[in-house]
C-alpha atoms as a printed R data frame, in Angstrom:
    type eleno elety resid chain resno        x       y       z
1   ATOM     1    CA   MET     A     1 -277.875 225.217 122.984
2   ATOM     2    CA   ARG     A     2 -278.103 222.530 125.615
3   ATOM     3    CA   ASN     A     3 -277.901 219.841 122.885
4   ATOM     4    CA   LYS     A     4 -274.527 221.247 121.754
5   ATOM     5    CA   TYR     A     5 -273.102 220.743 125.248
6   ATOM     6    CA   ILE     A     6 -274.452 217.206 125.439
7   ATOM     7    CA   VAL     A     7 -272.983 216.330 122.025
8   ATOM     8    CA   PHE     A     8 -269.663 217.947 122.998
9   ATOM     9    CA   ALA     A     9 -269.633 216.038 126.320
10  ATOM    10    CA   ILE     A    10 -270.350 212.724 124.565
11  ATOM    11    CA   ILE     A    11 -267.594 213.359 121.999
12  ATOM    12    CA   ALA     A    12 -265.168 214.301 124.784
13  ATOM    13    CA   ILE     A    13 -265.999 211.164 126.804
14  ATOM    14    CA   VAL     A    14 -265.657 208.932 123.734
15  ATOM    15    CA   GLY     A    15 -262.356 210.650 122.840
16  ATOM    16    CA   LEU     A    16 -260.991 210.190 126.362
17  ATOM    17    CA   GLY     A    17 -262.112 206.559 126.354
18  ATOM    18    CA   LEU     A    18 -260.405 205.903 123.028
19  ATOM    19    CA   GLY     A    19 -257.260 207.653 124.242
20  ATOM    20    CA   PHE     A    20 -257.214 205.575 127.425
21  ATOM    21    CA   PHE     A    21 -257.829 202.340 125.495
22  ATOM    22    CA   SER     A    22 -255.089 203.193 122.984
23  ATOM    23    CA   GLY     A    23 -252.664 203.971 125.792
24  ATOM    24    CA   MET     A    24 -253.404 200.667 127.498
25  ATOM    25    CA   LYS     A    25 -252.873 198.718 124.269
26  ATOM    26    CA   TYR     A    26 -249.622 200.586 123.582
27  ATOM    27    CA   SER     A    27 -248.405 199.849 127.103
28  ATOM    28    CA   GLN     A    28 -249.257 196.160 126.731
29  ATOM    29    CA   SER     A    29 -247.398 195.932 123.430
30  ATOM    30    CA   ARG     A    30 -244.317 197.603 124.948
31  ATOM    31    CA   SER     A    31 -244.484 195.233 127.904
32  ATOM    32    CA   LEU     A    32 -244.716 192.243 125.562
33  ATOM    33    CA   LEU     A    33 -241.711 193.470 123.563
34  ATOM    34    CA   ALA     A    34 -239.732 193.978 126.772
35  ATOM    35    CA   ASN     A    35 -240.546 190.441 127.918
36  ATOM    36    CA   ILE     A    36 -239.527 189.018 124.553
37  ATOM    37    CA   GLY     A    37 -236.251 190.957 124.736
38  ATOM    38    CA   GLN     A    38 -235.564 189.652 128.242
39  ATOM    39    CA   GLY     A    39 -236.261 186.113 127.079
40  ATOM    40    CA   GLN     A    40 -233.813 186.514 124.227
41  ATOM    41    CA   GLN     A    41 -231.185 187.825 126.624
42  ATOM    42    CA   ARG     A    42 -231.705 184.865 128.932
43  ATOM    43    CA   GLY     A    43 -231.312 182.568 125.927
44  ATOM    44    CA   GLN     A    44 -228.213 184.384 124.772
45  ATOM    45    CA   PHE     A    45 -226.483 184.884 128.081
46  ATOM    46    CA   GLY     A    46 -227.970 182.106 130.184
47  ATOM    47    CA   ASN     A    47 -229.831 182.476 133.447
48  ATOM    48    CA   ASN     A    48 -226.627 182.548 135.449
49  ATOM    49    CA   MET     A    49 -223.097 183.718 134.959
50  ATOM    50    CA   ALA     A    50 -221.598 180.254 135.400
51  ATOM    51    CA   GLY     A    51 -219.623 180.651 132.205
52  ATOM    52    CA   SER     A    52 -221.663 178.193 130.233
53  ATOM    53    CA   ALA     A    53 -221.976 178.578 126.494
54  ATOM    54    CA   ARG     A    54 -225.652 178.962 125.653
55  ATOM    55    CA   GLY     A    55 -226.847 179.560 122.127
56  ATOM    56    CA   GLY     A    56 -228.477 182.879 121.529
57  ATOM    57    CA   ILE     A    57 -229.846 184.957 118.738
58  ATOM    58    CA   ASN     A    58 -228.438 184.011 115.323
59  ATOM    59    CA   GLY     A    59 -225.963 181.586 116.873
60  ATOM    60    CA   MET     A    60 -224.323 184.227 119.078
61  ATOM    61    CA   SER     A    61 -222.743 183.012 122.323
62  ATOM    62    CA   PHE     A    62 -221.488 184.582 125.516
63  ATOM    63    CA   ILE     A    63 -218.613 182.861 127.308
64  ATOM    64    CA   ASN     A    64 -216.968 183.735 130.603
65  ATOM    65    CA   GLY     A    65 -214.011 181.860 132.057
66  ATOM    66    CA   ASP     A    66 -210.251 181.548 132.402
67  ATOM    67    CA   ILE     A    67 -207.799 180.966 129.554
68  ATOM    68    CA   LEU     A    68 -206.420 177.406 129.791
69  ATOM    69    CA   SER     A    69 -204.298 177.338 126.639
70  ATOM    70    CA   MET     A    70 -203.744 179.372 123.525
71  ATOM    71    CA   ASP     A    71 -202.042 179.652 120.170
72  ATOM    72    CA   THR     A    72 -201.929 182.396 117.539
73  ATOM    73    CA   ALA     A    73 -205.549 181.965 116.413
74  ATOM    74    CA   SER     A    74 -207.408 180.315 119.309
75  ATOM    75    CA   ILE     A    75 -207.775 180.068 123.050
76  ATOM    76    CA   THR     A    76 -209.330 177.360 125.201
77  ATOM    77    CA   VAL     A    77 -211.431 178.808 128.010
78  ATOM    78    CA   LYS     A    78 -212.198 176.934 131.244
79  ATOM    79    CA   LEU     A    79 -215.845 177.503 132.110
80  ATOM    80    CA   LYS     A    80 -217.074 177.996 135.665
81  ATOM    81    CA   ASP     A    81 -219.002 174.693 135.452
82  ATOM    82    CA   GLY     A    82 -215.722 172.810 134.883
83  ATOM    83    CA   GLY     A    83 -216.080 172.377 131.121
84  ATOM    84    CA   SER     A    84 -214.072 174.157 128.459
85  ATOM    85    CA   LYS     A    85 -214.708 175.841 125.131
86  ATOM    86    CA   ILE     A    86 -212.442 176.433 122.128
87  ATOM    87    CA   ILE     A    87 -212.553 180.035 120.929
88  ATOM    88    CA   LEU     A    88 -211.270 180.833 117.441
89  ATOM    89    CA   PHE     A    89 -210.411 184.415 116.621
90  ATOM    90    CA   PRO     A    90 -209.402 186.216 113.440
91  ATOM    91    CA   SER     A    91 -206.574 188.741 113.470
92  ATOM    92    CA   THR     A    92 -209.241 191.468 113.362
93  ATOM    93    CA   VAL     A    93 -210.976 190.422 116.620
94  ATOM    94    CA   GLU     A    94 -211.635 193.292 119.015
95  ATOM    95    CA   ILE     A    95 -209.803 192.676 122.298
96  ATOM    96    CA   GLY     A    96 -210.500 194.992 125.201
97  ATOM    97    CA   LYS     A    97 -209.234 195.310 128.752
98  ATOM    98    CA   PHE     A    98 -210.959 198.505 129.859
99  ATOM    99    CA   THR     A    99 -208.617 199.950 127.230
100 ATOM   100    CA   ASN     A   100 -207.944 198.492 123.784
101 ATOM   101    CA   GLY     A   101 -205.832 195.378 123.831
102 ATOM   102    CA   THR     A   102 -204.077 193.020 121.444
103 ATOM   103    CA   VAL     A   103 -203.593 189.265 121.133
104 ATOM   104    CA   ALA     A   104 -200.392 189.705 123.169
105 ATOM   105    CA   ASP     A   105 -202.590 190.640 126.152
106 ATOM   106    CA   LEU     A   106 -204.204 187.176 126.134
107 ATOM   107    CA   VAL     A   107 -202.344 185.212 128.796
108 ATOM   108    CA   ILE     A   108 -203.042 181.785 130.275
109 ATOM   109    CA   GLY     A   109 -204.894 182.208 133.556
110 ATOM   110    CA   LYS     A   110 -206.526 185.535 132.634
111 ATOM   111    CA   THR     A   111 -210.303 185.796 132.977
112 ATOM   112    CA   VAL     A   112 -212.010 186.654 129.705
113 ATOM   113    CA   THR     A   113 -215.529 187.291 128.431
114 ATOM   114    CA   ILE     A   114 -216.162 186.395 124.806
115 ATOM   115    CA   THR     A   115 -219.020 187.133 122.436
116 ATOM   116    CA   GLY     A   116 -219.051 185.400 119.098
117 ATOM   117    CA   LYS     A   117 -220.742 183.102 116.637
118 ATOM   118    CA   THR     A   118 -221.137 179.393 117.382
119 ATOM   119    CA   ASN     A   119 -219.650 177.145 114.690
120 ATOM   120    CA   THR     A   120 -221.091 173.792 113.591
121 ATOM   121    CA   ASP     A   121 -218.331 171.905 115.456
122 ATOM   122    CA   GLY     A   122 -219.215 173.646 118.756
123 ATOM   123    CA   SER     A   123 -216.270 176.028 118.779
124 ATOM   124    CA   ILE     A   124 -216.914 179.764 118.755
125 ATOM   125    CA   THR     A   125 -215.468 182.400 116.437
126 ATOM   126    CA   ALA     A   126 -214.951 185.447 118.634
127 ATOM   127    CA   GLN     A   127 -216.173 188.891 117.703
128 ATOM   128    CA   THR     A   128 -214.992 190.476 120.948
129 ATOM   129    CA   ILE     A   129 -212.778 189.292 123.783
130 ATOM   130    CA   GLN     A   130 -212.795 191.280 127.021
131 ATOM   131    CA   ILE     A   131 -210.032 190.728 129.573
132 ATOM   132    CA   ARG     A   132 -211.610 191.000 133.025
133 ATOM   133    CA   PRO     A   133 -210.435 190.910 136.607
134 ATOM   134    CA   ALA     A   134 -211.102 187.532 138.206
135 ATOM   135    CA   MET     A   135 -214.559 187.282 139.748
136 ATOM   136    CA   PRO     A   136 -214.604 186.322 143.427
137 ATOM   137    CA   SER     A   137 -216.202 182.976 144.212
138 ATOM   138    CA   PRO     A   138 -219.409 183.303 146.200
139 ATOM   139    CA   SER     A   139 -218.859 182.615 149.873
140 ATOM   140    CA   PRO     A   140 -221.386 180.616 151.924
141 ATOM   141    CA   THR     A   141 -222.532 183.850 153.592
142 ATOM   142    CA   MET     A   142 -223.182 185.461 150.192
143 ATOM   143    CA   ALA     A   143 -225.407 182.557 149.149
144 ATOM   144    CA   LYS     A   144 -227.824 183.064 152.063
């Protein structure tokens, strides 16, 4: 009778140990996946919001800046670092401004955020264009 309890106790301890080990491995794999995902986001969106165009997953880019010029199928966006980027957009591009928008809502001087695919010539074909309120510039007191 006593042997049954010892065998049961050993099986229970081994089972708990395996469960704990499995949980630790699962947690580590989830942590690794989360870190990979964060790295991809940093590659896609950049480490700062300076409006720079950084290549991301599958050539996707994220642009933030002010519209400098435009025509019926493209806009030129001034980036926060002083550069600019040409954004091409098809007539089917999704344009939002906290409500749905149209190409007519794109106006020189408006702040926009663009996601799209980087072309071989460096321009970007937009998939979405979001019209945003202008972001305030950081003041010296905010930087401290």
